[in-house]
mmCIF file of the N, C-alpha and C atoms, coordinates in Angstrom:
data_MODEL
# 
_entry.id   MODEL 
# 
loop_
_atom_site.group_PDB 
_atom_site.id 
_atom_site.type_symbol 
_atom_site.label_atom_id 
_atom_site.label_alt_id 
_atom_site.label_comp_id 
_atom_site.label_asym_id 
_atom_site.label_entity_id 
_atom_site.label_seq_id 
_atom_site.pdbx_PDB_ins_code 
_atom_site.Cartn_x 
_atom_site.Cartn_y 
_atom_site.Cartn_z 
_atom_site.occupancy 
_atom_site.B_iso_or_equiv 
_atom_site.pdbx_formal_charge 
_atom_site.auth_seq_id 
_atom_site.auth_comp_id 
_atom_site.auth_asym_id 
_atom_site.auth_atom_id 
_atom_site.pdbx_PDB_model_num 
ATOM 1   N N  . MET A 1 1  ? -7.340  -15.006 -18.477 1.00 0.00 ? 1  MET A N  1 
ATOM 2   C CA . MET A 1 1  ? -8.249  -13.841 -18.373 1.00 0.00 ? 1  MET A CA 1 
ATOM 3   C C  . MET A 1 1  ? -8.000  -13.326 -16.987 1.00 0.00 ? 1  MET A C  1 
ATOM 4   N N  . ASN A 1 2  ? -7.562  -12.182 -16.617 1.00 0.00 ? 2  ASN A N  1 
ATOM 5   C CA . ASN A 1 2  ? -7.453  -11.600 -15.236 1.00 0.00 ? 2  ASN A CA 1 
ATOM 6   C C  . ASN A 1 2  ? -8.838  -11.065 -14.778 1.00 0.00 ? 2  ASN A C  1 
ATOM 7   N N  . ILE A 1 3  ? -8.753  -10.525 -13.596 1.00 0.00 ? 3  ILE A N  1 
ATOM 8   C CA . ILE A 1 3  ? -10.101 -10.062 -13.188 1.00 0.00 ? 3  ILE A CA 1 
ATOM 9   C C  . ILE A 1 3  ? -10.184 -8.595  -13.710 1.00 0.00 ? 3  ILE A C  1 
ATOM 10  N N  . LYS A 1 4  ? -9.219  -7.937  -14.009 1.00 0.00 ? 4  LYS A N  1 
ATOM 11  C CA . LYS A 1 4  ? -9.406  -6.424  -14.571 1.00 0.00 ? 4  LYS A CA 1 
ATOM 12  C C  . LYS A 1 4  ? -9.795  -6.712  -15.910 1.00 0.00 ? 4  LYS A C  1 
ATOM 13  N N  . GLU A 1 5  ? -9.552  -7.460  -16.829 1.00 0.00 ? 5  GLU A N  1 
ATOM 14  C CA . GLU A 1 5  ? -10.048 -7.792  -18.204 1.00 0.00 ? 5  GLU A CA 1 
ATOM 15  C C  . GLU A 1 5  ? -11.495 -8.399  -17.997 1.00 0.00 ? 5  GLU A C  1 
ATOM 16  N N  . MET A 1 6  ? -11.829 -9.261  -17.037 1.00 0.00 ? 6  MET A N  1 
ATOM 17  C CA . MET A 1 6  ? -13.232 -9.562  -16.836 1.00 0.00 ? 6  MET A CA 1 
ATOM 18  C C  . MET A 1 6  ? -14.120 -8.483  -16.544 1.00 0.00 ? 6  MET A C  1 
ATOM 19  N N  . VAL A 1 7  ? -13.580 -7.398  -15.515 1.00 0.00 ? 7  VAL A N  1 
ATOM 20  C CA . VAL A 1 7  ? -14.494 -6.268  -15.365 1.00 0.00 ? 7  VAL A CA 1 
ATOM 21  C C  . VAL A 1 7  ? -14.783 -5.396  -16.516 1.00 0.00 ? 7  VAL A C  1 
ATOM 22  N N  . ASP A 1 8  ? -13.718 -5.164  -17.301 1.00 0.00 ? 8  ASP A N  1 
ATOM 23  C CA . ASP A 1 8  ? -13.747 -4.366  -18.518 1.00 0.00 ? 8  ASP A CA 1 
ATOM 24  C C  . ASP A 1 8  ? -14.652 -4.827  -19.521 1.00 0.00 ? 8  ASP A C  1 
ATOM 25  N N  . GLU A 1 9  ? -14.691 -6.118  -19.593 1.00 0.00 ? 9  GLU A N  1 
ATOM 26  C CA . GLU A 1 9  ? -15.539 -6.855  -20.758 1.00 0.00 ? 9  GLU A CA 1 
ATOM 27  C C  . GLU A 1 9  ? -16.902 -7.466  -20.466 1.00 0.00 ? 9  GLU A C  1 
ATOM 28  N N  . PHE A 1 10 ? -16.871 -8.079  -19.304 1.00 0.00 ? 10 PHE A N  1 
ATOM 29  C CA . PHE A 1 10 ? -18.223 -8.863  -19.018 1.00 0.00 ? 10 PHE A CA 1 
ATOM 30  C C  . PHE A 1 10 ? -18.924 -8.237  -17.668 1.00 0.00 ? 10 PHE A C  1 
ATOM 31  N N  . LEU A 1 11 ? -18.344 -7.759  -16.857 1.00 0.00 ? 11 LEU A N  1 
ATOM 32  C CA . LEU A 1 11 ? -19.148 -7.603  -15.367 1.00 0.00 ? 11 LEU A CA 1 
ATOM 33  C C  . LEU A 1 11 ? -19.840 -6.240  -15.351 1.00 0.00 ? 11 LEU A C  1 
ATOM 34  N N  . VAL A 1 12 ? -21.039 -6.319  -15.175 1.00 0.00 ? 12 VAL A N  1 
ATOM 35  C CA . VAL A 1 12 ? -21.886 -5.145  -14.850 1.00 0.00 ? 12 VAL A CA 1 
ATOM 36  C C  . VAL A 1 12 ? -22.539 -5.005  -13.433 1.00 0.00 ? 12 VAL A C  1 
ATOM 37  N N  . CYS A 1 13 ? -22.878 -3.871  -13.011 1.00 0.00 ? 13 CYS A N  1 
ATOM 38  C CA . CYS A 1 13 ? -23.626 -3.722  -11.685 1.00 0.00 ? 13 CYS A CA 1 
ATOM 39  C C  . CYS A 1 13 ? -24.763 -4.618  -11.602 1.00 0.00 ? 13 CYS A C  1 
ATOM 40  N N  . PRO A 1 14 ? -25.045 -5.420  -10.693 1.00 0.00 ? 14 PRO A N  1 
ATOM 41  C CA . PRO A 1 14 ? -26.044 -6.311  -10.703 1.00 0.00 ? 14 PRO A CA 1 
ATOM 42  C C  . PRO A 1 14 ? -27.636 -5.551  -10.445 1.00 0.00 ? 14 PRO A C  1 
ATOM 43  N N  . LYS A 1 15 ? -27.568 -4.304  -10.054 1.00 0.00 ? 15 LYS A N  1 
ATOM 44  C CA . LYS A 1 15 ? -28.525 -3.595  -9.614  1.00 0.00 ? 15 LYS A CA 1 
ATOM 45  C C  . LYS A 1 15 ? -29.021 -2.796  -10.704 1.00 0.00 ? 15 LYS A C  1 
ATOM 46  N N  . CYS A 1 16 ? -28.168 -1.926  -11.451 1.00 0.00 ? 16 CYS A N  1 
ATOM 47  C CA . CYS A 1 16 ? -28.475 -0.929  -12.560 1.00 0.00 ? 16 CYS A CA 1 
ATOM 48  C C  . CYS A 1 16 ? -27.896 -1.304  -13.976 1.00 0.00 ? 16 CYS A C  1 
ATOM 49  N N  . LYS A 1 17 ? -27.071 -2.568  -13.918 1.00 0.00 ? 17 LYS A N  1 
ATOM 50  C CA . LYS A 1 17 ? -26.596 -3.077  -15.164 1.00 0.00 ? 17 LYS A CA 1 
ATOM 51  C C  . LYS A 1 17 ? -25.483 -1.957  -15.713 1.00 0.00 ? 17 LYS A C  1 
ATOM 52  N N  . GLY A 1 18 ? -24.864 -0.992  -14.968 1.00 0.00 ? 18 GLY A N  1 
ATOM 53  C CA . GLY A 1 18 ? -23.933 0.032   -15.233 1.00 0.00 ? 18 GLY A CA 1 
ATOM 54  C C  . GLY A 1 18 ? -22.508 -0.503  -15.348 1.00 0.00 ? 18 GLY A C  1 
ATOM 55  N N  . LYS A 1 19 ? -21.727 0.292   -15.891 1.00 0.00 ? 19 LYS A N  1 
ATOM 56  C CA . LYS A 1 19 ? -20.200 -0.102  -15.831 1.00 0.00 ? 19 LYS A CA 1 
ATOM 57  C C  . LYS A 1 19 ? -19.692 -0.228  -14.433 1.00 0.00 ? 19 LYS A C  1 
ATOM 58  N N  . LEU A 1 20 ? -18.853 -1.228  -14.108 1.00 0.00 ? 20 LEU A N  1 
ATOM 59  C CA . LEU A 1 20 ? -18.147 -1.233  -12.920 1.00 0.00 ? 20 LEU A CA 1 
ATOM 60  C C  . LEU A 1 20 ? -16.530 -0.766  -13.105 1.00 0.00 ? 20 LEU A C  1 
ATOM 61  N N  . GLU A 1 21 ? -16.049 -0.317  -12.009 1.00 0.00 ? 21 GLU A N  1 
ATOM 62  C CA . GLU A 1 21 ? -14.652 0.112   -12.114 1.00 0.00 ? 21 GLU A CA 1 
ATOM 63  C C  . GLU A 1 21 ? -13.917 -0.468  -10.974 1.00 0.00 ? 21 GLU A C  1 
ATOM 64  N N  . MET A 1 22 ? -12.832 -1.052  -11.205 1.00 0.00 ? 22 MET A N  1 
ATOM 65  C CA . MET A 1 22 ? -12.012 -1.572  -10.251 1.00 0.00 ? 22 MET A CA 1 
ATOM 66  C C  . MET A 1 22 ? -11.208 -0.816  -9.303  1.00 0.00 ? 22 MET A C  1 
ATOM 67  N N  . SER A 1 23 ? -10.977 -0.929  -8.176  1.00 0.00 ? 23 SER A N  1 
ATOM 68  C CA . SER A 1 23 ? -10.292 0.000   -7.431  1.00 0.00 ? 23 SER A CA 1 
ATOM 69  C C  . SER A 1 23 ? -9.688  -0.760  -6.180  1.00 0.00 ? 23 SER A C  1 
ATOM 70  N N  . VAL A 1 24 ? -8.899  -0.119  -5.344  1.00 0.00 ? 24 VAL A N  1 
ATOM 71  C CA . VAL A 1 24 ? -8.221  -0.842  -4.188  1.00 0.00 ? 24 VAL A CA 1 
ATOM 72  C C  . VAL A 1 24 ? -8.383  0.202   -2.977  1.00 0.00 ? 24 VAL A C  1 
ATOM 73  N N  . ILE A 1 25 ? -8.696  -0.314  -1.867  1.00 0.00 ? 25 ILE A N  1 
ATOM 74  C CA . ILE A 1 25 ? -9.037  0.653   -0.735  1.00 0.00 ? 25 ILE A CA 1 
ATOM 75  C C  . ILE A 1 25 ? -8.131  -0.009  0.334   1.00 0.00 ? 25 ILE A C  1 
ATOM 76  N N  . ASN A 1 26 ? -7.906  0.765   1.470   1.00 0.00 ? 26 ASN A N  1 
ATOM 77  C CA . ASN A 1 26 ? -7.131  0.403   2.694   1.00 0.00 ? 26 ASN A CA 1 
ATOM 78  C C  . ASN A 1 26 ? -8.400  0.121   3.695   1.00 0.00 ? 26 ASN A C  1 
ATOM 79  N N  . GLU A 1 27 ? -8.330  -1.146  4.189   1.00 0.00 ? 27 GLU A N  1 
ATOM 80  C CA . GLU A 1 27 ? -9.438  -1.379  5.273   1.00 0.00 ? 27 GLU A CA 1 
ATOM 81  C C  . GLU A 1 27 ? -8.570  -1.688  6.464   1.00 0.00 ? 27 GLU A C  1 
ATOM 82  N N  . THR A 1 28 ? -9.197  -1.371  7.683   1.00 0.00 ? 28 THR A N  1 
ATOM 83  C CA . THR A 1 28 ? -8.771  -1.771  8.983   1.00 0.00 ? 28 THR A CA 1 
ATOM 84  C C  . THR A 1 28 ? -9.609  -2.908  9.741   1.00 0.00 ? 28 THR A C  1 
ATOM 85  N N  . THR A 1 29 ? -8.967  -3.910  10.068  1.00 0.00 ? 29 THR A N  1 
ATOM 86  C CA . THR A 1 29 ? -9.521  -5.133  10.565  1.00 0.00 ? 29 THR A CA 1 
ATOM 87  C C  . THR A 1 29 ? -10.082 -4.679  12.115  1.00 0.00 ? 29 THR A C  1 
ATOM 88  N N  . ALA A 1 30 ? -10.806 -5.721  12.687  1.00 0.00 ? 30 ALA A N  1 
ATOM 89  C CA . ALA A 1 30 ? -11.144 -5.456  14.085  1.00 0.00 ? 30 ALA A CA 1 
ATOM 90  C C  . ALA A 1 30 ? -9.964  -5.569  15.028  1.00 0.00 ? 30 ALA A C  1 
ATOM 91  N N  . GLU A 1 31 ? -8.879  -6.111  14.546  1.00 0.00 ? 31 GLU A N  1 
ATOM 92  C CA . GLU A 1 31 ? -7.683  -6.243  15.461  1.00 0.00 ? 31 GLU A CA 1 
ATOM 93  C C  . GLU A 1 31 ? -6.695  -4.883  15.357  1.00 0.00 ? 31 GLU A C  1 
ATOM 94  N N  . GLY A 1 32 ? -7.271  -4.071  14.381  1.00 0.00 ? 32 GLY A N  1 
ATOM 95  C CA . GLY A 1 32 ? -6.508  -2.821  14.250  1.00 0.00 ? 32 GLY A CA 1 
ATOM 96  C C  . GLY A 1 32 ? -5.563  -2.889  13.094  1.00 0.00 ? 32 GLY A C  1 
ATOM 97  N N  . SER A 1 33 ? -5.360  -3.940  12.397  1.00 0.00 ? 33 SER A N  1 
ATOM 98  C CA . SER A 1 33 ? -4.216  -4.095  11.334  1.00 0.00 ? 33 SER A CA 1 
ATOM 99  C C  . SER A 1 33 ? -5.072  -3.484  9.922   1.00 0.00 ? 33 SER A C  1 
ATOM 100 N N  . CYS A 1 34 ? -4.073  -2.933  9.098   1.00 0.00 ? 34 CYS A N  1 
ATOM 101 C CA . CYS A 1 34 ? -4.639  -2.401  7.883   1.00 0.00 ? 34 CYS A CA 1 
ATOM 102 C C  . CYS A 1 34 ? -4.244  -3.246  6.825   1.00 0.00 ? 34 CYS A C  1 
ATOM 103 N N  . HIS A 1 35 ? -5.041  -3.527  5.694   1.00 0.00 ? 35 HIS A N  1 
ATOM 104 C CA . HIS A 1 35 ? -4.728  -4.278  4.482   1.00 0.00 ? 35 HIS A CA 1 
ATOM 105 C C  . HIS A 1 35 ? -5.538  -3.691  3.354   1.00 0.00 ? 35 HIS A C  1 
ATOM 106 N N  . GLU A 1 36 ? -5.071  -4.084  2.107   1.00 0.00 ? 36 GLU A N  1 
ATOM 107 C CA . GLU A 1 36 ? -5.625  -3.471  0.932   1.00 0.00 ? 36 GLU A CA 1 
ATOM 108 C C  . GLU A 1 36 ? -6.667  -4.292  0.589   1.00 0.00 ? 36 GLU A C  1 
ATOM 109 N N  . SER A 1 37 ? -7.788  -3.955  0.038   1.00 0.00 ? 37 SER A N  1 
ATOM 110 C CA . SER A 1 37 ? -8.908  -4.869  -0.375  1.00 0.00 ? 37 SER A CA 1 
ATOM 111 C C  . SER A 1 37 ? -9.288  -4.271  -1.857  1.00 0.00 ? 37 SER A C  1 
ATOM 112 N N  . SER A 1 38 ? -9.439  -5.158  -2.832  1.00 0.00 ? 38 SER A N  1 
ATOM 113 C CA . SER A 1 38 ? -9.912  -4.935  -4.108  1.00 0.00 ? 38 SER A CA 1 
ATOM 114 C C  . SER A 1 38 ? -11.309 -4.791  -4.090  1.00 0.00 ? 38 SER A C  1 
ATOM 115 N N  . ILE A 1 39 ? -11.885 -3.752  -4.678  1.00 0.00 ? 39 ILE A N  1 
ATOM 116 C CA . ILE A 1 39 ? -13.373 -3.693  -4.854  1.00 0.00 ? 39 ILE A CA 1 
ATOM 117 C C  . ILE A 1 39 ? -13.833 -3.384  -6.450  1.00 0.00 ? 39 ILE A C  1 
ATOM 118 N N  . LEU A 1 40 ? -15.152 -3.383  -6.701  1.00 0.00 ? 40 LEU A N  1 
ATOM 119 C CA . LEU A 1 40 ? -15.712 -3.030  -7.863  1.00 0.00 ? 40 LEU A CA 1 
ATOM 120 C C  . LEU A 1 40 ? -16.656 -1.663  -7.466  1.00 0.00 ? 40 LEU A C  1 
ATOM 121 N N  . ILE A 1 41 ? -16.433 -0.728  -8.180  1.00 0.00 ? 41 ILE A N  1 
ATOM 122 C CA . ILE A 1 41 ? -17.325 0.459   -7.901  1.00 0.00 ? 41 ILE A CA 1 
ATOM 123 C C  . ILE A 1 41 ? -18.359 0.684   -8.794  1.00 0.00 ? 41 ILE A C  1 
ATOM 124 N N  . CYS A 1 42 ? -19.733 1.018   -8.508  1.00 0.00 ? 42 CYS A N  1 
ATOM 125 C CA . CYS A 1 42 ? -20.668 1.317   -9.495  1.00 0.00 ? 42 CYS A CA 1 
ATOM 126 C C  . CYS A 1 42 ? -21.027 2.768   -9.197  1.00 0.00 ? 42 CYS A C  1 
ATOM 127 N N  . ARG A 1 43 ? -20.540 3.627   -9.935  1.00 0.00 ? 43 ARG A N  1 
ATOM 128 C CA . ARG A 1 43 ? -20.596 5.314   -9.823  1.00 0.00 ? 43 ARG A CA 1 
ATOM 129 C C  . ARG A 1 43 ? -22.267 5.672   -9.777  1.00 0.00 ? 43 ARG A C  1 
ATOM 130 N N  . ASN A 1 44 ? -22.932 4.869   -10.701 1.00 0.00 ? 44 ASN A N  1 
ATOM 131 C CA . ASN A 1 44 ? -24.408 5.143   -10.851 1.00 0.00 ? 44 ASN A CA 1 
ATOM 132 C C  . ASN A 1 44 ? -25.158 4.878   -9.568  1.00 0.00 ? 44 ASN A C  1 
ATOM 133 N N  . CYS A 1 45 ? -24.900 3.856   -8.857  1.00 0.00 ? 45 CYS A N  1 
ATOM 134 C CA . CYS A 1 45 ? -25.584 3.456   -7.651  1.00 0.00 ? 45 CYS A CA 1 
ATOM 135 C C  . CYS A 1 45 ? -24.865 3.939   -6.582  1.00 0.00 ? 45 CYS A C  1 
ATOM 136 N N  . ARG A 1 46 ? -23.776 4.457   -6.487  1.00 0.00 ? 46 ARG A N  1 
ATOM 137 C CA . ARG A 1 46 ? -22.800 4.909   -5.477  1.00 0.00 ? 46 ARG A CA 1 
ATOM 138 C C  . ARG A 1 46 ? -22.581 3.678   -4.448  1.00 0.00 ? 46 ARG A C  1 
ATOM 139 N N  . VAL A 1 47 ? -22.345 2.616   -5.035  1.00 0.00 ? 47 VAL A N  1 
ATOM 140 C CA . VAL A 1 47 ? -21.869 1.357   -3.973  1.00 0.00 ? 47 VAL A CA 1 
ATOM 141 C C  . VAL A 1 47 ? -20.761 0.878   -4.677  1.00 0.00 ? 47 VAL A C  1 
ATOM 142 N N  . TYR A 1 48 ? -20.067 -0.004  -3.800  1.00 0.00 ? 48 TYR A N  1 
ATOM 143 C CA . TYR A 1 48 ? -19.049 -0.888  -4.161  1.00 0.00 ? 48 TYR A CA 1 
ATOM 144 C C  . TYR A 1 48 ? -19.132 -2.330  -3.805  1.00 0.00 ? 48 TYR A C  1 
ATOM 145 N N  . TYR A 1 49 ? -18.735 -3.296  -4.349  1.00 0.00 ? 49 TYR A N  1 
ATOM 146 C CA . TYR A 1 49 ? -18.745 -4.785  -4.229  1.00 0.00 ? 49 TYR A CA 1 
ATOM 147 C C  . TYR A 1 49 ? -17.474 -5.429  -3.852  1.00 0.00 ? 49 TYR A C  1 
ATOM 148 N N  . PRO A 1 50 ? -17.251 -6.239  -2.737  1.00 0.00 ? 50 PRO A N  1 
ATOM 149 C CA . PRO A 1 50 ? -15.755 -6.605  -2.710  1.00 0.00 ? 50 PRO A CA 1 
ATOM 150 C C  . PRO A 1 50 ? -15.465 -7.597  -3.690  1.00 0.00 ? 50 PRO A C  1 
ATOM 151 N N  . ILE A 1 51 ? -14.021 -7.805  -3.680  1.00 0.00 ? 51 ILE A N  1 
ATOM 152 C CA . ILE A 1 51 ? -13.606 -8.907  -4.514  1.00 0.00 ? 51 ILE A CA 1 
ATOM 153 C C  . ILE A 1 51 ? -12.895 -9.775  -3.351  1.00 0.00 ? 51 ILE A C  1 
ATOM 154 N N  . GLU A 1 52 ? -13.251 -11.058 -3.358  1.00 0.00 ? 52 GLU A N  1 
ATOM 155 C CA . GLU A 1 52 ? -12.655 -11.904 -2.125  1.00 0.00 ? 52 GLU A CA 1 
ATOM 156 C C  . GLU A 1 52 ? -12.100 -13.101 -2.908  1.00 0.00 ? 52 GLU A C  1 
ATOM 157 N N  . ASP A 1 53 ? -10.777 -13.335 -2.709  1.00 0.00 ? 53 ASP A N  1 
ATOM 158 C CA . ASP A 1 53 ? -10.116 -14.245 -3.210  1.00 0.00 ? 53 ASP A CA 1 
ATOM 159 C C  . ASP A 1 53 ? -10.039 -14.359 -4.909  1.00 0.00 ? 53 ASP A C  1 
ATOM 160 N N  . ASP A 1 54 ? -10.131 -13.089 -5.399  1.00 0.00 ? 54 ASP A N  1 
ATOM 161 C CA . ASP A 1 54 ? -10.129 -12.971 -6.903  1.00 0.00 ? 54 ASP A CA 1 
ATOM 162 C C  . ASP A 1 54 ? -11.565 -13.237 -7.421  1.00 0.00 ? 54 ASP A C  1 
ATOM 163 N N  . ILE A 1 55 ? -12.528 -13.316 -6.652  1.00 0.00 ? 55 ILE A N  1 
ATOM 164 C CA . ILE A 1 55 ? -13.819 -13.568 -6.990  1.00 0.00 ? 55 ILE A CA 1 
ATOM 165 C C  . ILE A 1 55 ? -14.940 -12.374 -6.612  1.00 0.00 ? 55 ILE A C  1 
ATOM 166 N N  . PRO A 1 56 ? -15.365 -11.801 -7.591  1.00 0.00 ? 56 PRO A N  1 
ATOM 167 C CA . PRO A 1 56 ? -16.368 -10.616 -7.242  1.00 0.00 ? 56 PRO A CA 1 
ATOM 168 C C  . PRO A 1 56 ? -17.526 -11.121 -6.657  1.00 0.00 ? 56 PRO A C  1 
ATOM 169 N N  . VAL A 1 57 ? -17.792 -10.394 -5.594  1.00 0.00 ? 57 VAL A N  1 
ATOM 170 C CA . VAL A 1 57 ? -19.035 -10.614 -4.833  1.00 0.00 ? 57 VAL A CA 1 
ATOM 171 C C  . VAL A 1 57 ? -20.100 -9.743  -5.194  1.00 0.00 ? 57 VAL A C  1 
ATOM 172 N N  . LEU A 1 58 ? -20.899 -10.040 -6.341  1.00 0.00 ? 58 LEU A N  1 
ATOM 173 C CA . LEU A 1 58 ? -21.877 -9.149  -6.835  1.00 0.00 ? 58 LEU A CA 1 
ATOM 174 C C  . LEU A 1 58 ? -23.273 -9.511  -6.586  1.00 0.00 ? 58 LEU A C  1 
ATOM 175 N N  . LEU A 1 59 ? -23.396 -9.389  -5.103  1.00 0.00 ? 59 LEU A N  1 
ATOM 176 C CA . LEU A 1 59 ? -24.718 -9.460  -4.505  1.00 0.00 ? 59 LEU A CA 1 
ATOM 177 C C  . LEU A 1 59 ? -25.227 -8.144  -3.998  1.00 0.00 ? 59 LEU A C  1 
ATOM 178 N N  . ILE A 1 60 ? -26.516 -7.841  -4.494  1.00 0.00 ? 60 ILE A N  1 
ATOM 179 C CA . ILE A 1 60 ? -26.873 -6.477  -4.070  1.00 0.00 ? 60 ILE A CA 1 
ATOM 180 C C  . ILE A 1 60 ? -26.943 -6.329  -2.612  1.00 0.00 ? 60 ILE A C  1 
ATOM 181 N N  . ASP A 1 61 ? -27.095 -7.291  -1.887  1.00 0.00 ? 61 ASP A N  1 
ATOM 182 C CA . ASP A 1 61 ? -27.134 -7.232  -0.227  1.00 0.00 ? 61 ASP A CA 1 
ATOM 183 C C  . ASP A 1 61 ? -25.918 -6.971  0.389   1.00 0.00 ? 61 ASP A C  1 
ATOM 184 N N  . GLU A 1 62 ? -24.644 -7.433  -0.488  1.00 0.00 ? 62 GLU A N  1 
ATOM 185 C CA . GLU A 1 62 ? -23.215 -7.186  -0.091  1.00 0.00 ? 62 GLU A CA 1 
ATOM 186 C C  . GLU A 1 62 ? -22.824 -5.772  -0.608  1.00 0.00 ? 62 GLU A C  1 
ATOM 187 N N  . ALA A 1 63 ? -23.516 -5.137  -1.177  1.00 0.00 ? 63 ALA A N  1 
ATOM 188 C CA . ALA A 1 63 ? -22.959 -3.838  -1.702  1.00 0.00 ? 63 ALA A CA 1 
ATOM 189 C C  . ALA A 1 63 ? -22.765 -2.697  -0.463  1.00 0.00 ? 63 ALA A C  1 
ATOM 190 N N  . LYS A 1 64 ? -21.795 -1.964  -0.425  1.00 0.00 ? 64 LYS A N  1 
ATOM 191 C CA . LYS A 1 64 ? -21.585 -0.897  0.408   1.00 0.00 ? 64 LYS A CA 1 
ATOM 192 C C  . LYS A 1 64 ? -21.534 0.455   -0.083  1.00 0.00 ? 64 LYS A C  1 
ATOM 193 N N  . THR A 1 65 ? -22.031 1.462   0.554   1.00 0.00 ? 65 THR A N  1 
ATOM 194 C CA . THR A 1 65 ? -21.886 2.750   0.049   1.00 0.00 ? 65 THR A CA 1 
ATOM 195 C C  . THR A 1 65 ? -20.502 3.455   -0.180  1.00 0.00 ? 65 THR A C  1 
ATOM 196 N N  . ILE A 1 66 ? -20.189 3.963   -1.370  1.00 0.00 ? 66 ILE A N  1 
ATOM 197 C CA . ILE A 1 66 ? -18.773 4.576   -1.642  1.00 0.00 ? 66 ILE A CA 1 
ATOM 198 C C  . ILE A 1 66 ? -18.721 5.934   -0.940  1.00 0.00 ? 66 ILE A C  1 
ATOM 199 N N  . ASP A 1 67 ? -19.731 6.499   -0.171  1.00 0.00 ? 67 ASP A N  1 
ATOM 200 C CA . ASP A 1 67 ? -19.559 7.709   0.579   1.00 0.00 ? 67 ASP A CA 1 
ATOM 201 C C  . ASP A 1 67 ? -18.359 7.725   1.492   1.00 0.00 ? 67 ASP A C  1 
ATOM 202 N N  . GLY A 1 68 ? -17.322 8.527   1.261   1.00 0.00 ? 68 GLY A N  1 
ATOM 203 C CA . GLY A 1 68 ? -16.265 8.549   1.991   1.00 0.00 ? 68 GLY A CA 1 
ATOM 204 C C  . GLY A 1 68 ? -15.007 7.944   1.436   1.00 0.00 ? 68 GLY A C  1 
ATOM 205 N N  . ILE A 1 69 ? -15.066 7.130   0.306   1.00 0.00 ? 69 ILE A N  1 
ATOM 206 C CA . ILE A 1 69 ? -13.947 6.357   -0.300  1.00 0.00 ? 69 ILE A CA 1 
ATOM 207 C C  . ILE A 1 69 ? -13.658 7.147   -1.565  1.00 0.00 ? 69 ILE A C  1 
ATOM 208 N N  . ASP A 1 70 ? -14.387 7.995   -1.997  1.00 0.00 ? 70 ASP A N  1 
ATOM 209 C CA . ASP A 1 70 ? -14.126 8.692   -3.464  1.00 0.00 ? 70 ASP A CA 1 
ATOM 210 C C  . ASP A 1 70 ? -12.955 9.080   -3.617  1.00 0.00 ? 70 ASP A C  1 
# 
């Protein structure tokens, strides 16, 4: 089972238990290089959670606001 199937079938927002949506964003590192990162977005809470090495980091303290990435 891939990460997209897991999101659609099993994963929910740890804060509101709402549906998560998988997306990709472009991030700039401290060195100035740009790379794509996969994230899980909760539209209800207006936050996103990172996916690191194909593992969703669903910790409320790790959530970042989606303002500006919509």
